[in-house]
Backbone and ligand atoms as CSV (ligand in chain L), in Angstrom:
chain,resi,resn,atom,element,x,y,z
A,1,UNK,N,N,5.709,-8.491,14.844
A,1,UNK,CA,C,5.190,-7.806,13.691
A,1,UNK,C,C,3.756,-7.322,13.938
A,2,UNK,N,N,3.548,-6.108,13.629
A,2,UNK,CA,C,2.205,-5.526,13.848
A,2,UNK,C,C,1.154,-6.161,13.003
A,3,UNK,N,N,-0.059,-6.209,13.425
A,3,UNK,CA,C,-1.137,-6.622,12.558
A,3,UNK,C,C,-2.285,-5.728,12.812
A,4,UNK,N,N,-3.188,-5.699,11.842
A,4,UNK,CA,C,-4.382,-4.850,11.989
A,4,UNK,C,C,-5.566,-5.553,11.655
A,5,UNK,N,N,-6.738,-5.087,12.085
A,5,UNK,CA,C,-8.082,-5.644,11.783
A,5,UNK,C,C,-8.541,-5.127,10.523
A,6,UNK,N,N,-8.882,-5.940,9.551
A,6,UNK,CA,C,-9.369,-5.497,8.261
A,6,UNK,C,C,-10.705,-6.241,7.983
A,7,UNK,N,N,-11.731,-5.415,7.682
A,7,UNK,CA,C,-13.071,-5.950,7.527
A,7,UNK,C,C,-13.169,-6.491,6.099
A,8,UNK,N,N,-13.708,-7.712,5.904
A,8,UNK,CA,C,-13.914,-8.328,4.638
A,8,UNK,C,C,-14.965,-7.539,3.853
A,9,UNK,N,N,-14.667,-7.243,2.560
A,9,UNK,CA,C,-15.571,-6.487,1.782
A,9,UNK,C,C,-16.800,-7.318,1.340
A,10,UNK,N,N,-16.728,-8.630,1.466
A,10,UNK,CA,C,-17.744,-9.543,1.017
A,10,UNK,C,C,-18.758,-9.940,2.134
A,11,UNK,N,N,-18.174,-10.387,3.249
A,11,UNK,CA,C,-19.035,-10.883,4.304
A,11,UNK,C,C,-18.993,-10.092,5.562
A,12,UNK,N,N,-18.114,-9.054,5.655
A,12,UNK,CA,C,-18.097,-8.156,6.755
A,12,UNK,C,C,-17.355,-8.638,7.998
A,13,UNK,N,N,-16.810,-9.814,7.871
A,13,UNK,CA,C,-16.018,-10.316,9.041
A,13,UNK,C,C,-14.739,-9.574,9.224
A,14,UNK,N,N,-14.454,-9.195,10.464
A,14,UNK,CA,C,-13.154,-8.518,10.783
A,14,UNK,C,C,-12.100,-9.548,10.959
A,15,UNK,N,N,-11.052,-9.424,10.115
A,15,UNK,CA,C,-9.945,-10.370,10.105
A,15,UNK,C,C,-8.670,-9.724,10.654
A,16,UNK,N,N,-7.873,-10.496,11.399
A,16,UNK,CA,C,-6.627,-9.970,11.808
A,16,UNK,C,C,-5.600,-10.250,10.697
A,17,UNK,N,N,-5.009,-9.164,10.151
A,17,UNK,CA,C,-4.085,-9.350,8.988
A,17,UNK,C,C,-2.729,-8.925,9.399
A,18,UNK,N,N,-1.729,-9.782,9.199
A,18,UNK,CA,C,-0.363,-9.398,9.533
A,18,UNK,C,C,0.239,-8.427,8.550
A,19,UNK,N,N,1.190,-7.630,8.950
A,19,UNK,CA,C,1.795,-6.669,8.096
A,19,UNK,C,C,2.615,-7.330,7.018
A,20,UNK,N,N,3.190,-8.515,7.387
A,20,UNK,CA,C,3.969,-9.244,6.417
A,20,UNK,C,C,3.597,-10.677,6.507
A,21,UNK,N,N,3.463,-11.378,5.339
A,21,UNK,CA,C,3.135,-12.767,5.355
A,21,UNK,C,C,3.629,-13.362,4.075
A,22,UNK,N,N,3.710,-14.694,3.974
A,22,UNK,CA,C,4.241,-15.309,2.762
A,22,UNK,C,C,3.319,-15.220,1.603
A,23,UNK,N,N,1.963,-15.379,1.872
A,23,UNK,CA,C,1.015,-15.310,0.779
A,23,UNK,C,C,0.267,-14.042,0.773
A,24,UNK,N,N,-1.004,-14.065,0.377
A,24,UNK,CA,C,-1.889,-12.899,0.485
A,24,UNK,C,C,-2.995,-13.267,1.446
A,25,UNK,N,N,-3.454,-12.265,2.245
A,25,UNK,CA,C,-4.453,-12.613,3.194
A,25,UNK,C,C,-5.838,-12.897,2.660
A,26,UNK,N,N,-6.479,-13.877,3.243
A,26,UNK,CA,C,-7.791,-14.221,2.781
A,26,UNK,C,C,-8.750,-14.215,4.027
A,27,UNK,N,N,-9.991,-13.981,3.799
A,27,UNK,CA,C,-10.994,-13.920,4.835
A,27,UNK,C,C,-11.100,-15.294,5.466
A,28,UNK,N,N,-11.137,-15.278,6.790
A,28,UNK,CA,C,-11.241,-16.577,7.496
A,28,UNK,C,C,-12.626,-17.211,7.392
A,29,UNK,N,N,-13.597,-16.432,6.962
A,29,UNK,CA,C,-14.981,-16.959,6.851
A,29,UNK,C,C,-15.342,-17.309,5.429
A,30,UNK,N,N,-15.134,-16.332,4.533
A,30,UNK,CA,C,-15.610,-16.637,3.100
A,30,UNK,C,C,-14.440,-16.910,2.177
A,31,UNK,N,N,-13.217,-16.813,2.663
A,31,UNK,CA,C,-12.008,-17.124,1.948
A,31,UNK,C,C,-11.770,-16.313,0.709
A,32,UNK,N,N,-12.392,-15.155,0.581
A,32,UNK,CA,C,-12.022,-14.284,-0.496
A,32,UNK,C,C,-10.827,-13.381,-0.110
A,33,UNK,N,N,-10.105,-12.909,-1.113
A,33,UNK,CA,C,-8.950,-12.064,-0.798
A,33,UNK,C,C,-9.347,-10.855,0.003
A,34,UNK,N,N,-8.543,-10.523,1.014
A,34,UNK,CA,C,-8.786,-9.364,1.851
A,34,UNK,C,C,-7.948,-8.174,1.362
A,35,UNK,N,N,-8.463,-6.961,1.494
A,35,UNK,CA,C,-7.587,-5.858,1.242
A,35,UNK,C,C,-6.360,-5.935,2.209
A,36,UNK,N,N,-5.219,-5.597,1.735
A,36,UNK,CA,C,-4.008,-5.688,2.547
A,36,UNK,C,C,-3.467,-4.332,2.710
A,37,UNK,N,N,-3.601,-3.787,3.886
A,37,UNK,CA,C,-3.139,-2.421,4.195
A,37,UNK,C,C,-2.248,-2.458,5.455
A,38,UNK,N,N,-1.043,-2.075,5.281
A,38,UNK,CA,C,-0.068,-2.254,6.413
A,38,UNK,C,C,0.726,-0.862,6.515
A,39,UNK,N,N,1.267,-0.733,7.716
A,39,UNK,CA,C,2.208,0.360,7.952
A,39,UNK,C,C,3.583,-0.195,8.015
A,40,UNK,N,N,4.550,0.671,7.548
A,40,UNK,CA,C,5.902,0.267,7.654
A,40,UNK,C,C,6.784,1.502,7.977
A,41,UNK,N,N,8.000,1.241,8.473
A,41,UNK,CA,C,8.970,2.294,8.737
A,41,UNK,C,C,10.338,1.783,8.366
A,42,UNK,N,N,11.341,2.562,8.746
A,42,UNK,CA,C,12.709,2.180,8.370
A,42,UNK,C,C,13.063,0.764,8.707
A,43,UNK,N,N,12.541,0.306,9.869
A,43,UNK,CA,C,12.881,-1.049,10.379
A,43,UNK,C,C,12.198,-2.093,9.634
A,44,UNK,N,N,10.926,-1.912,9.292
A,44,UNK,CA,C,10.107,-3.034,8.818
A,44,UNK,C,C,9.925,-2.889,7.287
A,45,UNK,N,N,10.392,-1.876,6.601
A,45,UNK,CA,C,10.105,-1.652,5.196
A,45,UNK,C,C,10.531,-2.892,4.347
A,46,UNK,N,N,11.725,-3.356,4.608
A,46,UNK,CA,C,12.188,-4.512,3.835
A,46,UNK,C,C,11.253,-5.664,3.900
A,47,UNK,N,N,10.852,-6.002,5.136
A,47,UNK,CA,C,9.998,-7.174,5.288
A,47,UNK,C,C,8.572,-6.917,4.817
A,48,UNK,N,N,8.076,-5.754,5.132
A,48,UNK,CA,C,6.584,-5.484,4.791
A,48,UNK,C,C,6.441,-5.189,3.321
A,49,UNK,N,N,7.378,-4.379,2.709
A,49,UNK,CA,C,7.180,-3.943,1.336
A,49,UNK,C,C,8.050,-4.700,0.345
A,50,UNK,N,N,9.377,-4.748,0.593
A,50,UNK,CA,C,10.219,-5.323,-0.433
A,50,UNK,C,C,10.122,-6.800,-0.541
A,51,UNK,N,N,9.784,-7.516,0.496
A,51,UNK,CA,C,9.664,-8.956,0.475
A,51,UNK,C,C,8.312,-9.431,0.037
A,52,UNK,N,N,7.395,-8.544,-0.219
A,52,UNK,CA,C,6.045,-8.964,-0.575
A,52,UNK,C,C,6.000,-9.674,-1.954
A,53,UNK,N,N,5.148,-10.671,-2.056
A,53,UNK,CA,C,5.119,-11.460,-3.280
A,53,UNK,C,C,4.220,-10.831,-4.347
A,54,UNK,N,N,3.384,-9.877,-3.922
A,54,UNK,CA,C,2.522,-9.136,-4.855
A,54,UNK,C,C,3.008,-7.719,-4.987
A,55,UNK,N,N,2.579,-7.008,-6.046
A,55,UNK,CA,C,3.006,-5.604,-6.142
A,55,UNK,C,C,2.571,-4.775,-4.902
A,56,UNK,N,N,3.380,-3.823,-4.591
A,56,UNK,CA,C,3.165,-3.055,-3.403
A,56,UNK,C,C,2.957,-1.566,-3.811
A,57,UNK,N,N,1.858,-1.039,-3.354
A,57,UNK,CA,C,1.625,0.419,-3.534
A,57,UNK,C,C,2.057,1.128,-2.208
A,58,UNK,N,N,3.141,1.906,-2.360
A,58,UNK,CA,C,3.746,2.604,-1.216
A,58,UNK,C,C,3.211,3.966,-1.138
A,59,UNK,N,N,2.674,4.346,-0.062
A,59,UNK,CA,C,2.223,5.733,0.227
A,59,UNK,C,C,3.127,6.422,1.217
A,60,UNK,N,N,3.938,7.285,0.680
A,60,UNK,CA,C,4.865,8.064,1.520
A,60,UNK,C,C,4.102,9.301,2.044
A,61,UNK,N,N,3.700,9.339,3.159
A,61,UNK,CA,C,2.804,10.407,3.695
A,61,UNK,C,C,3.417,11.084,4.901
A,62,UNK,N,N,2.794,12.184,5.329
A,62,UNK,CA,C,3.250,12.876,6.535
A,62,UNK,C,C,1.965,13.433,7.180
A,63,UNK,N,N,1.955,13.401,8.484
A,63,UNK,CA,C,0.735,13.934,9.232
A,63,UNK,C,C,0.539,15.391,9.022
A,64,UNK,N,N,1.577,16.179,8.643
A,64,UNK,CA,C,1.436,17.613,8.486
A,64,UNK,C,C,0.995,17.984,7.080
A,65,UNK,N,N,0.860,17.008,6.233
A,65,UNK,CA,C,0.555,17.241,4.837
A,65,UNK,C,C,-0.961,17.155,4.584
A,66,UNK,N,N,-1.560,18.268,4.184
A,66,UNK,CA,C,-2.992,18.292,3.956
A,66,UNK,C,C,-3.457,17.302,2.914
A,67,UNK,N,N,-2.863,17.184,1.713
A,67,UNK,CA,C,-3.421,16.341,0.679
A,67,UNK,C,C,-3.542,14.936,1.031
A,68,UNK,N,N,-2.723,14.451,1.992
A,68,UNK,CA,C,-2.796,13.000,2.278
A,68,UNK,C,C,-4.149,12.627,2.808
A,69,UNK,N,N,-4.868,13.609,3.359
A,69,UNK,CA,C,-6.249,13.355,3.874
A,69,UNK,C,C,-7.198,12.937,2.775
A,70,UNK,N,N,-6.829,13.445,1.579
A,70,UNK,CA,C,-7.705,13.149,0.393
A,70,UNK,C,C,-7.164,11.874,-0.206
A,71,UNK,N,N,-5.893,11.741,-0.297
A,71,UNK,CA,C,-5.266,10.582,-1.000
A,71,UNK,C,C,-5.460,9.259,-0.181
A,72,UNK,N,N,-5.209,9.346,1.113
A,72,UNK,CA,C,-5.268,8.090,1.865
A,72,UNK,C,C,-6.576,7.312,1.722
A,73,UNK,N,N,-7.769,7.953,1.840
A,73,UNK,CA,C,-9.013,7.207,1.631
A,73,UNK,C,C,-9.107,6.675,0.230
A,74,UNK,N,N,-8.587,7.459,-0.782
A,74,UNK,CA,C,-8.634,6.898,-2.151
A,74,UNK,C,C,-7.744,5.650,-2.320
A,75,UNK,N,N,-6.579,5.648,-1.690
A,75,UNK,CA,C,-5.701,4.561,-1.731
A,75,UNK,C,C,-6.289,3.302,-1.050
A,76,UNK,N,N,-6.935,3.590,0.092
A,76,UNK,CA,C,-7.543,2.476,0.856
A,76,UNK,C,C,-8.736,1.875,0.005
A,77,UNK,N,N,-9.470,2.769,-0.729
A,77,UNK,CA,C,-10.482,2.255,-1.628
A,77,UNK,C,C,-9.839,1.360,-2.695
A,78,UNK,N,N,-8.765,1.772,-3.261
A,78,UNK,CA,C,-8.060,0.986,-4.274
A,78,UNK,C,C,-7.658,-0.349,-3.738
A,79,UNK,N,N,-7.067,-0.318,-2.507
A,79,UNK,CA,C,-6.649,-1.538,-1.898
A,79,UNK,C,C,-7.769,-2.533,-1.654
A,80,UNK,N,N,-8.979,-2.002,-1.387
A,80,UNK,CA,C,-10.161,-2.867,-1.289
A,80,UNK,C,C,-10.544,-3.383,-2.677
A,81,UNK,N,N,-10.534,-2.568,-3.662
A,81,UNK,CA,C,-10.942,-2.932,-5.042
A,81,UNK,C,C,-9.986,-3.944,-5.586
A,82,UNK,N,N,-8.750,-3.821,-5.215
A,82,UNK,CA,C,-7.694,-4.662,-5.780
A,82,UNK,C,C,-7.189,-5.696,-4.828
A,83,UNK,N,N,-8.093,-6.145,-3.891
A,83,UNK,CA,C,-7.683,-7.098,-2.883
A,83,UNK,C,C,-7.093,-8.325,-3.536
A,84,UNK,N,N,-5.961,-8.751,-3.023
A,84,UNK,CA,C,-5.300,-9.908,-3.561
A,84,UNK,C,C,-4.349,-9.579,-4.726
A,85,UNK,N,N,-4.454,-8.408,-5.260
A,85,UNK,CA,C,-3.582,-7.987,-6.393
A,85,UNK,C,C,-2.543,-7.002,-6.020
A,86,UNK,N,N,-2.778,-6.247,-4.949
A,86,UNK,CA,C,-1.875,-5.259,-4.560
A,86,UNK,C,C,-1.901,-5.109,-3.042
A,87,UNK,N,N,-0.748,-4.723,-2.482
A,87,UNK,CA,C,-0.628,-4.488,-1.019
A,87,UNK,C,C,-0.363,-3.011,-0.857
A,88,UNK,N,N,-1.125,-2.357,0.024
A,88,UNK,CA,C,-0.912,-0.938,0.310
A,88,UNK,C,C,-0.016,-0.871,1.557
A,89,UNK,N,N,1.123,-0.180,1.422
A,89,UNK,CA,C,1.985,0.034,2.556
A,89,UNK,C,C,2.183,1.536,2.818
A,90,UNK,N,N,1.795,1.987,3.972
A,90,UNK,CA,C,1.822,3.383,4.308
A,90,UNK,C,C,3.097,3.639,5.128
A,91,UNK,N,N,3.857,4.658,4.716
A,91,UNK,CA,C,5.040,5.011,5.374
A,91,UNK,C,C,4.968,6.413,5.815
A,92,UNK,N,N,5.037,6.705,7.108
A,92,UNK,CA,C,5.088,8.049,7.646
A,92,UNK,C,C,6.578,8.524,7.509
A,93,UNK,N,N,6.762,9.471,6.582
A,93,UNK,CA,C,8.145,9.917,6.331
A,93,UNK,C,C,8.802,10.554,7.545
A,94,UNK,N,N,8.045,11.153,8.425
A,94,UNK,CA,C,8.595,11.786,9.563
A,94,UNK,C,C,9.357,10.764,10.467
A,95,UNK,N,N,8.791,9.564,10.590
A,95,UNK,CA,C,9.398,8.578,11.418
A,95,UNK,C,C,10.195,7.537,10.628
A,96,UNK,N,N,10.384,7.769,9.310
A,96,UNK,CA,C,11.061,6.834,8.446
A,96,UNK,C,C,12.031,7.604,7.527
A,97,UNK,N,N,13.010,8.275,8.141
A,97,UNK,CA,C,13.895,9.126,7.236
A,97,UNK,C,C,14.684,8.327,6.251
A,98,UNK,N,N,15.044,7.096,6.498
A,98,UNK,CA,C,15.842,6.355,5.528
A,98,UNK,C,C,15.000,5.990,4.293
A,99,UNK,N,N,13.800,5.516,4.533
A,99,UNK,CA,C,12.913,5.154,3.383
A,99,UNK,C,C,12.660,6.392,2.601
A,100,UNK,N,N,12.355,7.536,3.291
A,100,UNK,CA,C,12.006,8.767,2.642
A,100,UNK,C,C,13.167,9.264,1.752
A,101,UNK,N,N,14.387,9.176,2.279
A,101,UNK,CA,C,15.620,9.628,1.565
A,101,UNK,C,C,15.832,8.698,0.391
A,102,UNK,N,N,15.728,7.440,0.570
A,102,UNK,CA,C,16.057,6.454,-0.437
A,102,UNK,C,C,15.192,6.703,-1.658
A,103,UNK,N,N,13.928,7.013,-1.468
A,103,UNK,CA,C,12.986,7.196,-2.586
A,103,UNK,C,C,12.879,8.649,-2.984
A,104,UNK,N,N,13.676,9.570,-2.305
A,104,UNK,CA,C,13.654,10.949,-2.683
A,104,UNK,C,C,12.331,11.584,-2.536
A,105,UNK,N,N,11.637,11.305,-1.424
A,105,UNK,CA,C,10.309,11.765,-1.221
A,105,UNK,C,C,10.318,13.216,-0.771
A,106,UNK,N,N,10.609,14.082,-1.687
A,106,UNK,CA,C,10.625,15.544,-1.358
A,106,UNK,C,C,9.252,16.110,-1.308
A,107,UNK,N,N,8.391,15.644,-2.187
A,107,UNK,CA,C,7.030,16.062,-2.172
A,107,UNK,C,C,6.133,14.998,-1.551
A,108,UNK,N,N,5.175,15.500,-0.740
A,108,UNK,CA,C,4.302,14.521,-0.025
A,108,UNK,C,C,2.882,14.803,-0.497
A,109,UNK,N,N,2.088,13.809,-0.826
A,109,UNK,CA,C,2.494,12.388,-0.839
A,109,UNK,C,C,3.253,12.014,-2.101
A,110,UNK,N,N,4.162,11.085,-1.913
A,110,UNK,CA,C,4.748,10.422,-3.027
A,110,UNK,C,C,4.259,8.947,-3.036
A,111,UNK,N,N,3.812,8.554,-4.185
A,111,UNK,CA,C,3.300,7.159,-4.279
A,111,UNK,C,C,4.203,6.347,-5.218
A,112,UNK,N,N,4.431,5.158,-4.833
A,112,UNK,CA,C,5.333,4.250,-5.624
A,112,UNK,C,C,4.645,2.949,-5.745
A,113,UNK,N,N,4.927,2.301,-6.922
A,113,UNK,CA,C,4.558,0.903,-7.046
A,113,UNK,C,C,5.859,0.086,-7.074
A,114,UNK,N,N,5.993,-0.814,-6.134
A,114,UNK,CA,C,7.172,-1.658,-6.010
A,114,UNK,C,C,6.823,-3.109,-6.444
A,115,UNK,N,N,7.753,-3.602,-7.226
A,115,UNK,CA,C,7.661,-5.021,-7.588
A,115,UNK,C,C,8.976,-5.695,-7.238
A,116,UNK,N,N,8.956,-6.551,-6.223
A,116,UNK,CA,C,10.092,-7.216,-5.680
A,116,UNK,C,C,11.110,-6.199,-5.323
A,117,UNK,N,N,10.714,-5.151,-4.666
A,117,UNK,CA,C,11.640,-4.091,-4.188
A,117,UNK,C,C,12.044,-3.049,-5.196
A,118,UNK,N,N,11.682,-3.253,-6.489
A,118,UNK,CA,C,12.034,-2.270,-7.533
A,118,UNK,C,C,10.868,-1.344,-7.776
A,119,UNK,N,N,11.182,-0.067,-7.958
A,119,UNK,CA,C,10.106,0.917,-8.301
A,119,UNK,C,C,9.749,0.773,-9.772
A,120,UNK,N,N,8.524,0.518,-9.989
A,120,UNK,CA,C,7.998,0.367,-11.380
A,120,UNK,C,C,7.114,1.550,-11.817
A,121,UNK,N,N,6.653,2.329,-10.856
A,121,UNK,CA,C,5.863,3.483,-11.199
A,121,UNK,C,C,5.938,4.431,-10.026
A,122,UNK,N,N,5.708,5.701,-10.309
A,122,UNK,CA,C,5.852,6.757,-9.285
A,122,UNK,C,C,4.858,7.852,-9.565
A,123,UNK,N,N,4.318,8.337,-8.603
A,123,UNK,CA,C,3.302,9.439,-8.792
A,123,UNK,C,C,3.550,10.434,-7.579
A,124,UNK,N,N,3.805,11.666,-7.966
A,124,UNK,CA,C,4.029,12.683,-6.902
A,124,UNK,C,C,2.806,13.579,-6.762
A,125,UNK,N,N,2.443,13.866,-5.572
A,125,UNK,CA,C,1.301,14.791,-5.342
A,125,UNK,C,C,-0.015,14.062,-5.310
A,126,UNK,N,N,-0.974,14.816,-4.764
A,126,UNK,CA,C,-2.336,14.263,-4.672
A,126,UNK,C,C,-3.062,14.212,-6.032
A,127,UNK,N,N,-3.919,13.165,-6.111
A,127,UNK,CA,C,-4.677,13.075,-7.329
A,127,UNK,C,C,-5.995,12.358,-6.968
A,128,UNK,N,N,-7.091,12.662,-7.733
A,128,UNK,CA,C,-8.381,12.065,-7.349
A,128,UNK,C,C,-8.359,10.528,-7.623
A,129,UNK,N,N,-9.365,9.919,-7.043
A,129,UNK,CA,C,-9.421,8.441,-7.032
A,129,UNK,C,C,-9.347,7.916,-8.500
A,130,UNK,N,N,-10.077,8.536,-9.415
A,130,UNK,CA,C,-10.157,8.013,-10.784
A,130,UNK,C,C,-8.769,8.029,-11.430
A,131,UNK,N,N,-7.998,9.102,-11.108
A,131,UNK,CA,C,-6.645,9.177,-11.712
A,131,UNK,C,C,-5.741,8.163,-11.064
A,132,UNK,N,N,-5.862,7.995,-9.779
A,132,UNK,CA,C,-5.018,6.985,-9.113
A,132,UNK,C,C,-5.380,5.608,-9.558
A,133,UNK,N,N,-6.625,5.361,-9.779
A,133,UNK,CA,C,-7.108,4.025,-10.222
A,133,UNK,C,C,-6.441,3.657,-11.603
A,134,UNK,N,N,-6.437,4.670,-12.512
A,134,UNK,CA,C,-5.833,4.407,-13.768
A,134,UNK,C,C,-4.340,4.203,-13.650
A,135,UNK,N,N,-3.734,5.009,-12.832
A,135,UNK,CA,C,-2.278,4.945,-12.650
A,135,UNK,C,C,-1.892,3.588,-12.075
A,136,UNK,N,N,-2.629,3.135,-11.023
A,136,UNK,CA,C,-2.217,1.888,-10.403
A,136,UNK,C,C,-2.537,0.711,-11.462
A,137,UNK,N,N,-3.673,0.823,-12.117
A,137,UNK,CA,C,-3.990,-0.191,-13.127
A,137,UNK,C,C,-2.915,-0.345,-14.175
A,138,UNK,N,N,-2.415,0.782,-14.694
A,138,UNK,CA,C,-1.306,0.736,-15.672
A,138,UNK,C,C,-0.023,0.179,-15.061
A,139,UNK,N,N,0.230,0.565,-13.832
A,139,UNK,CA,C,1.446,0.078,-13.189
A,139,UNK,C,C,1.385,-1.406,-13.022
A,140,UNK,N,N,0.232,-1.938,-12.589
A,140,UNK,CA,C,0.095,-3.390,-12.383
A,140,UNK,C,C,0.212,-4.122,-13.635
A,141,UNK,N,N,-0.428,-3.539,-14.742
A,141,UNK,CA,C,-0.381,-4.189,-16.044
A,141,UNK,C,C,1.056,-4.256,-16.558
A,142,UNK,N,N,1.782,-3.157,-16.330
A,142,UNK,CA,C,3.184,-3.031,-16.810
A,142,UNK,C,C,4.100,-3.958,-16.034
A,143,UNK,N,N,3.695,-4.179,-14.757
A,143,UNK,CA,C,4.562,-4.998,-13.865
A,143,UNK,C,C,4.336,-6.473,-14.002
A,144,UNK,N,N,3.243,-6.849,-14.693
A,144,UNK,CA,C,2.861,-8.258,-14.767
A,144,UNK,C,C,3.964,-9.039,-15.480
A,145,UNK,N,N,4.134,-10.269,-14.984
A,145,UNK,CA,C,5.058,-11.219,-15.630
A,145,UNK,C,C,6.466,-11.029,-15.217
L,1,ZN,ZN,ZN,-15.355,-12.707,4.070
């Protein structure tokens, strides 16, 4: 399973964070929740996204799509702000045709909020950070419990 280095927003320590884990990642130094940002494809989507214990924000993106360059940093900012509450999973639709087809990702980017593998919110197309923040906040509130 791939893992990536994620810098703690509180103390700055770079932590190695696995793409999938039983709990939520915490900083090895200050023990605060770390932003969880992972990549998934057809093979790993079940483990990385559907099996997650916390809500998952899925970013269905493609390298040829211009707007993702605006949306991706906004989503990563949200993942940092909502560390411990949401996991950001990025799926390159070009290399993940099954995931793309399953969620009908005809427009790129398509954003989904998954709760235990079920889609609880959906947003198609690029939007500014403030709009995405409200959307994700509503989705998480609606998905609670
Ligand atoms: Zn830390």
